N, C-alpha and C positions, 0 to 999 in steps of 0.2 A: 400467271405472271410471277416472276422470281423477284423477291425483294432484294434491295441492294445491301442489306446487312444480314448478319448471321442470325440464325434462329436460336432462341433461348429455350432449353428444355427444363423439365421439372428438377433435374439434378443440379442444373446451373442456378436455378432460383433458390434451392435449398443451400447450396454452397455460399451464395451471396448473403442469405439470411443468417447463416452461422457466422460469417465474417462480420456482419454488422453487429451481432450480439457480442462477439468477442471484443470488438473495438469499443462498443458502448460500455462494456464492463470494465475495461482498462481505463477508459476516460473517467468513469465514476470513481474508481479507486484512486487514481492518480491526481485528478483535478478536483472533484467535488468532495472527496473525503481525505483532506490532508492529514487527519489524525492517524492514518495508517502507520506513520512513523513512530507512533507511541509503542508499537509492537516490536520495534527494532531493538536489538541488543547493541548498546554502545560500547561493549568491551568490558563492562563492569560485571562483577558477580551479583548473585541474587541478594546480597546483603546491602547493596547500594539502593538508595531511594532517589529517584529522579523526578523533578518537578518541571513541567512544561510551561514556559512563560510566553505565550503568544507566538510571535513569529521568530523569536530568538532561539538560540540553542538551549537545550535543557540544562538545568542546574542540578547536579547530582551531589549528594552528600552521603557519608557513611556514618551511621549512628555509632556513638561511643559506647563501648561496653561498660556497664557499671559493675562495681565490685572489685576492680583491680586498683590497688593503691600505687603501683608503679615503683615500689621500693624493694 
């Protein structure tokens, strides 16, 4: 008897499993781990210090160099 749907081979099962792993990994990084944005460079140099305040944008400050009198 011929089944009305196509047959799934071992390579098809492997491809589906790899696809599920990739989608699950992306979902983990993008949804369950929102702190991945902490690794992003916001266009400031390494001397800037950024503080992440919950769901708002980060607050970045640049430390003042001591020792310069300005005159």
